C-alpha positions in Angstrom: -0.2 0.1 -0.1 1.2 3.4 -1.0 2.6 5.5 2.1 0.5 9.2 2.7 3.0 11.1 1.5 3.0 9.2 -1.8 -0.7 9.8 -2.1 -0.5 13.6 -1.6 2.1 14.1 -3.8 0.0 12.2 -6.3 -3.1 15.0 -5.2 -0.9 17.4 -5.0 0.6 17.1 -8.9 -3.0 16.5 -10.2 -4.7 19.3 -8.6 -1.1 21.5 -9.2 -2.0 20.8 -13.0 -5.6 21.7 -12.9 -4.1 24.8 -11.6 -1.5 25.6 -14.2 -4.3 24.5 -16.9 -6.7 27.3 -14.9 -3.5 29.7 -15.7 -3.2 28.6 -18.8 -6.6 29.7 -19.4 -6.4 33.2 -18.3 -3.2 34.1 -20.3 -5.2 32.5 -23.3 -8.0 35.2 -22.5 -5.8 38.0 -21.9 -3.6 37.2 -25.4 -7.0 37.2 -27.0 -7.7 40.2 -25.8 -4.7 42.3 -26.7 -4.6 40.9 -30.1 -7.5 43.0 -30.8 -4.4 46.0 -30.9 -2.0 43.9 -32.0 0.0 43.5 -29.3 2.5 41.1 -26.4 1.5 40.9 -23.0 5.4 42.3 -22.7 3.9 44.8 -24.9 1.4 45.3 -22.1 3.7 45.9 -19.5 5.7 48.2 -20.9 2.9 50.3 -21.4 1.7 50.3 -18.0 5.2 50.9 -16.6 5.5 54.0 -18.9 2.0 54.8 -18.3 3.1 55.2 -14.9 6.7 56.8 -15.2 5.5 59.4 -17.6 9.0 61.3 -17.0 10.8 58.8 -18.8 12.5 55.8 -18.0 16.0 54.0 -19.5 15.3 50.9 -20.9 17.7 48.9 -18.9 15.7 49.8 -15.9 12.1 49.3 -17.6 13.6 45.6 -18.1 14.4 45.2 -15.0 11.5 46.2 -12.9 9.0 44.1 -15.4 11.4 41.4 -15.0 11.7 41.2 -18.9 14.9 40.6 -20.9 16.6 43.8 -22.3 15.9 42.0 -25.9 12.3 41.5 -25.3 12.1 45.0 -24.1 14.3 46.4 -27.5 11.7 44.5 -29.8 8.8 46.1 -27.6 10.0 49.5 -27.4 10.9 49.3 -31.4 7.3 48.1 -31.9 5.9 51.1 -30.2 8.4 53.8 -31.4 7.2 52.5 -35.4 3.5 53.2 -34.4 4.5 56.0 -33.3 3.7 55.4 -29.3 7.2 56.1 -28.1 10.1 58.5 -28.5 13.8 57.9 -27.4 15.7 60.8 -26.3 19.5 61.4 -24.9 19.5 61.1 -21.8 19.9 64.6 -19.6 23.6 63.7 -18.0 24.9 60.8 -20.0 24.6 61.0 -23.7 25.0 57.5 -24.2 21.9 56.2 -22.0 18.6 56.3 -23.9 15.1 58.3 -22.1 12.0 56.5 -23.0 9.0 58.2 -23.1 5.0 57.4 -24.3 3.8 60.1 -26.8 0.7 61.6 -27.0 -0.7 59.4 -28.7 1.4 56.5 -26.9 -0.5 57.6 -23.9 -3.8 57.8 -25.0 -3.2 54.1 -26.5 -1.9 53.2 -23.1 -4.6 54.1 -21.4 -7.3 52.8 -23.8 -5.7 49.1 -23.9 -4.8 49.5 -19.7 -8.8 50.5 -19.0 -9.9 47.9 -21.2 -8.0 44.9 -19.3 -8.7 46.4 -16.0 -12.6 46.5 -16.4 -12.2 43.3 -17.5 -10.1 42.3 -14.4 -12.3 44.0 -12.3 -15.6 42.3 -13.8 -14.1 38.9 -13.2 -13.0 40.0 -9.8 -16.5 40.5 -9.3 -17.7 36.9 -9.6 -16.1 36.4 -6.4 -17.3 37.6 -2.5 -14.7 40.1 -0.9 -13.4 37.3 0.9 -12.6 35.4 -1.7 -10.4 38.0 -3.3 -8.7 38.0 -0.2 -8.3 34.3 -0.1 -7.3 34.2 -3.7 -5.0 36.9 -2.6 -3.5 35.6 0.2 -3.2 31.9 -0.9 -1.3 33.7 -4.2 0.9 35.3 -2.2 1.8 32.1 -0.1 2.8 29.9 -3.0 4.7 32.5 -5.2 6.7 33.2 -2.3 7.4 29.9 -1.6 7.8 29.1 -5.1 10.4 32.2 -5.5 12.5 30.7 -2.5 12.5 27.0 -3.9 14.0 28.5 -6.9 16.2 30.5 -5.5 18.0 27.4 -3.7 17.7 25.6 -7.3 19.7 28.8 -8.7 22.0 29.3 -5.5 23.3 25.0 -5.6 23.3 24.9 -9.9 
């Protein structure tokens, strides 16, 4: 007869497979939403960050703060610049660096995209009670912190 920990382990694997399927389904919904504007989720994260930093930011800081590779940020920024939504300017004190900021049309585009996403998220959240929302947040934070710790341990020991 299998041990209890083996049963728990299999049950946990099944639950987390279902959880990850759910996350993938949610990611898919986000992708369907942003495809109407011909953008990626990486672009949404960049737009959100740039919308919150209207005075501009260095590309390296944007990449770091959004947890994206610099190469990914370069692709996103090039696309936004080609659309007229972004401008690159020289840094005030270091001419080797660039500062990026949204143009007026870029700010309007960011607002349109972010408002639509936020409205969909809030409507979906309203399907949960306040207590369920708090529980979801609490459990998500606990899982993510534990996962981050485990990943850190693995990376430090490799």
